[in-house]
C-alpha atoms as a printed R data frame, in Angstrom:
    type eleno elety resid chain resno       x       y      z
1   ATOM     1    CA   MET     A     1 263.430 102.624 75.261
2   ATOM     2    CA   ARG     A     2 264.933 100.515 73.166
3   ATOM     3    CA   ASN     A     3 263.701  98.790 69.668
4   ATOM     4    CA   HIS     A     4 263.498  94.954 70.344
5   ATOM     5    CA   LEU     A     5 263.998  92.573 68.082
6   ATOM     6    CA   ILE     A     6 260.873  90.381 68.032
7   ATOM     7    CA   ASP     A     7 261.119  87.733 64.962
8   ATOM     8    CA   PHE     A     8 263.794  86.525 62.690
9   ATOM     9    CA   LYS     A     9 262.745  84.379 59.857
10  ATOM    10    CA   VAL     A    10 264.796  83.555 56.420
11  ATOM    11    CA   VAL     A    11 261.698  82.864 53.516
12  ATOM    12    CA   SER     A    12 261.660  81.810 49.914
13  ATOM    13    CA   LYS     A    13 258.917  83.307 47.709
14  ATOM    14    CA   VAL     A    14 258.129  82.156 44.344
15  ATOM    15    CA   ASP     A    15 260.177  84.458 41.590
16  ATOM    16    CA   GLU     A    16 257.134  85.382 39.181
17  ATOM    17    CA   TYR     A    17 259.397  86.946 36.908
18  ATOM    18    CA   PRO     A    18 262.226  85.076 36.293
19  ATOM    19    CA   ASP     A    19 264.845  85.878 33.563
20  ATOM    20    CA   ILE     A    20 265.217  82.408 32.156
21  ATOM    21    CA   SER     A    21 267.139  83.403 28.916
22  ATOM    22    CA   PHE     A    22 270.304  81.580 30.342
23  ATOM    23    CA   ILE     A    23 268.018  77.967 29.270
24  ATOM    24    CA   GLY     A    24 266.728  79.320 25.980
25  ATOM    25    CA   GLU     A    25 263.768  80.767 24.494
26  ATOM    26    CA   TYR     A    26 260.388  79.761 22.605
27  ATOM    27    CA   THR     A    27 260.176  80.949 19.117
28  ATOM    28    CA   ASP     A    28 257.870  80.567 15.853
29  ATOM    29    CA   THR     A    29 260.886  80.925 13.863
30  ATOM    30    CA   PRO     A    30 262.133  77.832 12.422
31  ATOM    31    CA   ASP     A    31 266.190  78.659 12.400
32  ATOM    32    CA   GLN     A    32 268.303  76.202 11.675
33  ATOM    33    CA   TRP     A    33 269.803  74.138 14.909
34  ATOM    34    CA   ASN     A    34 266.407  75.471 17.117
35  ATOM    35    CA   ILE     A    35 264.403  72.253 18.531
36  ATOM    36    CA   VAL     A    36 261.149  71.649 17.041
37  ATOM    37    CA   ALA     A    37 259.166  71.997 20.609
38  ATOM    38    CA   ASP     A    38 256.693  69.606 19.703
39  ATOM    39    CA   THR     A    39 259.098  66.473 19.085
40  ATOM    40    CA   GLY     A    40 262.042  67.437 20.477
41  ATOM    41    CA   GLU     A    41 264.152  67.026 17.100
42  ATOM    42    CA   PHE     A    42 266.678  69.583 15.821
43  ATOM    43    CA   CYS     A    43 265.507  71.499 12.988
44  ATOM    44    CA   ILE     A    44 267.989  71.072 10.338
45  ATOM    45    CA   ASP     A    45 266.529  72.056  7.108
46  ATOM    46    CA   THR     A    46 264.328  75.184  7.623
47  ATOM    47    CA   THR     A    47 262.516  74.592  4.327
48  ATOM    48    CA   ASP     A    48 260.763  71.504  5.157
49  ATOM    49    CA   PHE     A    49 258.964  73.556  7.992
50  ATOM    50    CA   LEU     A    50 258.684  76.579  6.083
51  ATOM    51    CA   LEU     A    51 256.824  74.196  2.977
52  ATOM    52    CA   LYS     A    52 254.319  72.334  5.573
53  ATOM    53    CA   LYS     A    53 252.873  75.827  6.290
54  ATOM    54    CA   ARG     A    54 251.696  74.292  9.847
55  ATOM    55    CA   SER     A    55 249.503  76.717 11.535
56  ATOM    56    CA   ARG     A    56 251.606  77.390 14.733
57  ATOM    57    CA   LEU     A    57 254.847  75.394 15.205
58  ATOM    58    CA   ARG     A    58 256.653  76.251 17.853
59  ATOM    59    CA   PHE     A    59 260.795  76.128 18.243
60  ATOM    60    CA   PHE     A    60 262.816  76.708 21.015
61  ATOM    61    CA   LYS     A    61 266.134  78.039 20.354
62  ATOM    62    CA   PRO     A    62 268.474  76.556 23.170
63  ATOM    63    CA   TYR     A    63 271.468  78.691 24.878
64  ATOM    64    CA   ALA     A    64 273.485  75.386 24.605
65  ATOM    65    CA   GLY     A    65 276.548  76.624 27.519
66  ATOM    66    CA   GLY     A    66 277.110  79.213 24.439
67  ATOM    67    CA   ALA     A    67 278.500  75.985 22.092
68  ATOM    68    CA   LEU     A    68 278.713  76.185 18.610
69  ATOM    69    CA   PRO     A    69 275.430  75.039 16.499
70  ATOM    70    CA   GLY     A    70 275.900  71.750 15.319
71  ATOM    71    CA   THR     A    71 278.459  70.678 17.435
72  ATOM    72    CA   PRO     A    72 278.224  67.439 19.774
73  ATOM    73    CA   GLU     A    73 278.575  69.827 22.435
74  ATOM    74    CA   TYR     A    74 275.860  72.276 21.273
75  ATOM    75    CA   LYS     A    75 273.779  69.141 20.446
76  ATOM    76    CA   LYS     A    76 274.212  67.776 24.068
77  ATOM    77    CA   TYR     A    77 273.526  70.960 26.167
78  ATOM    78    CA   ALA     A    78 270.822  71.946 23.786
79  ATOM    79    CA   MET     A    79 268.535  68.832 24.378
80  ATOM    80    CA   GLN     A    80 269.542  69.764 28.184
81  ATOM    81    CA   ASP     A    81 268.276  73.119 28.015
82  ATOM    82    CA   PHE     A    82 265.176  72.111 26.174
83  ATOM    83    CA   GLN     A    83 264.282  69.336 28.946
84  ATOM    84    CA   ARG     A    84 265.080  72.062 31.716
85  ATOM    85    CA   MET     A    85 262.580  74.415 29.765
86  ATOM    86    CA   GLN     A    86 259.838  71.942 29.264
87  ATOM    87    CA   ALA     A    87 260.469  70.943 33.180
88  ATOM    88    CA   TYR     A    88 259.956  74.260 33.657
89  ATOM    89    CA   GLN     A    89 257.243  74.690 31.570
90  ATOM    90    CA   ASN     A    90 255.317  71.635 32.948
91  ATOM    91    CA   HIS     A    91 255.726  73.172 36.743
92  ATOM    92    CA   ASP     A    92 258.275  70.360 37.780
93  ATOM    93    CA   PHE     A    93 260.191  73.453 39.458
94  ATOM    94    CA   CYS     A    94 259.833  77.460 39.320
95  ATOM    95    CA   PHE     A    95 262.383  79.784 40.378
96  ATOM    96    CA   ILE     A    96 262.672  81.178 44.090
97  ATOM    97    CA   GLY     A    97 263.731  84.157 45.927
98  ATOM    98    CA   ILE     A    98 265.248  83.646 49.309
99  ATOM    99    CA   ILE     A    99 265.014  86.670 51.782
100 ATOM   100    CA   ALA     A   100 265.972  87.054 55.576
101 ATOM   101    CA   LYS     A   101 263.930  89.199 57.383
102 ATOM   102    CA   ALA     A   102 263.372  90.790 60.881
103 ATOM   103    CA   GLN     A   103 260.628  92.130 62.343
104 ATOM   104    CA   ILE     A   104 261.847  95.219 64.923
105 ATOM   105    CA   TRP     A   105 259.155  96.911 67.910
106 ATOM   106    CA   ASN     A   106 259.726 100.296 69.075
107 ATOM   107    CA   PRO     A   107 257.947 100.411 72.253
108 ATOM   108    CA   ILE     A   108 257.521 103.694 72.171
109 ATOM   109    CA   THR     A   109 255.665 104.188 68.874
110 ATOM   110    CA   GLU     A   110 254.232 100.679 69.246
111 ATOM   111    CA   ILE     A   111 255.086 100.205 65.570
112 ATOM   112    CA   ILE     A   112 256.469  96.677 64.466
113 ATOM   113    CA   ASN     A   113 259.072  97.481 61.234
114 ATOM   114    CA   VAL     A   114 260.479  94.842 58.827
115 ATOM   115    CA   VAL     A   115 263.893  94.774 58.015
116 ATOM   116    CA   HIS     A   116 265.238  92.424 55.377
117 ATOM   117    CA   SER     A   117 267.984  91.082 53.335
118 ATOM   118    CA   GLY     A   118 268.552  92.431 49.827
119 ATOM   119    CA   GLY     A   119 267.282  88.746 48.378
120 ATOM   120    CA   ILE     A   120 268.646  86.493 45.979
121 ATOM   121    CA   TRP     A   121 266.142  85.816 43.389
122 ATOM   122    CA   GLY     A   122 266.108  83.269 40.305
123 ATOM   123    CA   VAL     A   123 267.255  80.419 42.078
124 ATOM   124    CA   GLU     A   124 266.123  76.988 41.142
125 ATOM   125    CA   SER     A   125 263.563  75.503 43.162
126 ATOM   126    CA   ASP     A   126 264.850  71.730 42.885
127 ATOM   127    CA   SER     A   127 268.757  73.140 44.051
128 ATOM   128    CA   ASN     A   128 270.511  71.048 45.985
129 ATOM   129    CA   LYS     A   129 269.652  71.232 49.978
130 ATOM   130    CA   LYS     A   130 273.171  72.253 50.364
131 ATOM   131    CA   TYR     A   131 273.215  74.913 47.924
132 ATOM   132    CA   LEU     A   132 269.995  76.750 49.196
133 ATOM   133    CA   GLU     A   133 270.972  76.788 52.626
134 ATOM   134    CA   THR     A   134 274.547  78.373 51.571
135 ATOM   135    CA   LEU     A   135 272.246  81.006 50.029
136 ATOM   136    CA   ALA     A   136 270.130  81.454 52.940
137 ATOM   137    CA   ASN     A   137 273.053  81.812 55.048
138 ATOM   138    CA   GLU     A   138 274.572  84.345 53.129
139 ATOM   139    CA   GLN     A   139 271.507  86.191 52.900
140 ATOM   140    CA   ILE     A   140 271.430  86.267 57.230
141 ATOM   141    CA   ASP     A   141 274.859  87.603 56.962
142 ATOM   142    CA   GLN     A   142 273.301  90.418 54.614
143 ATOM   143    CA   LEU     A   143 270.450  90.923 57.792
144 ATOM   144    CA   LYS     A   144 273.022  91.083 60.331
145 ATOM   145    CA   THR     A   145 274.957  93.641 58.902
146 ATOM   146    CA   GLU     A   146 271.781  95.567 58.645
147 ATOM   147    CA   LEU     A   147 270.544  95.165 62.116
148 ATOM   148    CA   SER     A   148 274.358  95.827 62.991
149 ATOM   149    CA   SER     A   149 273.458  99.040 61.184
150 ATOM   150    CA   LEU     A   150 270.248  99.550 62.981
151 ATOM   151    CA   GLY     A   151 272.115  99.746 66.683
152 ATOM   152    CA   PHE     A   152 271.556  96.009 67.249
153 ATOM   153    CA   GLY     A   153 274.533  94.235 69.604
154 ATOM   154    CA   SER     A   154 275.825  90.996 68.304
155 ATOM   155    CA   ARG     A   155 274.182  89.561 71.325
156 ATOM   156    CA   ALA     A   156 270.921  90.253 70.544
157 ATOM   157    CA   ILE     A   157 271.359  89.431 66.849
158 ATOM   158    CA   THR     A   158 272.666  86.239 67.957
159 ATOM   159    CA   TYR     A   159 269.745  85.263 70.238
160 ATOM   160    CA   ALA     A   160 267.064  85.934 67.717
161 ATOM   161    CA   ILE     A   161 268.918  83.649 65.071
162 ATOM   162    CA   LYS     A   162 269.248  80.943 67.846
163 ATOM   163    CA   ARG     A   163 265.457  81.257 68.436
164 ATOM   164    CA   TYR     A   164 264.486  81.192 64.655
165 ATOM   165    CA   TYR     A   165 267.170  77.894 64.606
166 ATOM   166    CA   SER     A   166 265.722  76.121 67.474
167 ATOM   167    CA   GLY     A   167 261.815  76.782 66.407
168 ATOM   168    CA   GLU     A   168 260.451  78.867 68.859
169 ATOM   169    CA   ILE     A   169 259.805  81.502 65.913
170 ATOM   170    CA   GLU     A   170 257.807  79.946 62.908
171 ATOM   171    CA   ALA     A   171 259.833  79.926 59.701
């Protein structure tokens, strides 16, 4: 008896440990051109902050697209990074992973195994729908390749995918 493809779905999961360094990072160091987290203003004169001896000032060091600090491009991208980091901190969005999964049932052993695509992680949850669909389709393609390597024919794979998209299988 052959293995049976009994379930197919694409899932998204919260990325609990995303790499957000492409946005920037919080720091306690008042370096020039960091952003004061409380006010959203650039830290131009660091001695001013050091003399005030506030108990706990937080600064944001933006990536700013790699622009040179102090330039108009830096100021623009730094503020965008700061606002994006604030949105992340406020849970306005999160980072997710997108994975395609299939369940395979072996009728002889009566064991169900799960096979999945490699997954794509660090995806912003508020990305546009078309982009998320493109990533999901890439994961489906990966899973199709994996299923083919396990001996499933294109008809069985296509049937499972059609059932998934028709709603017969819960996502």
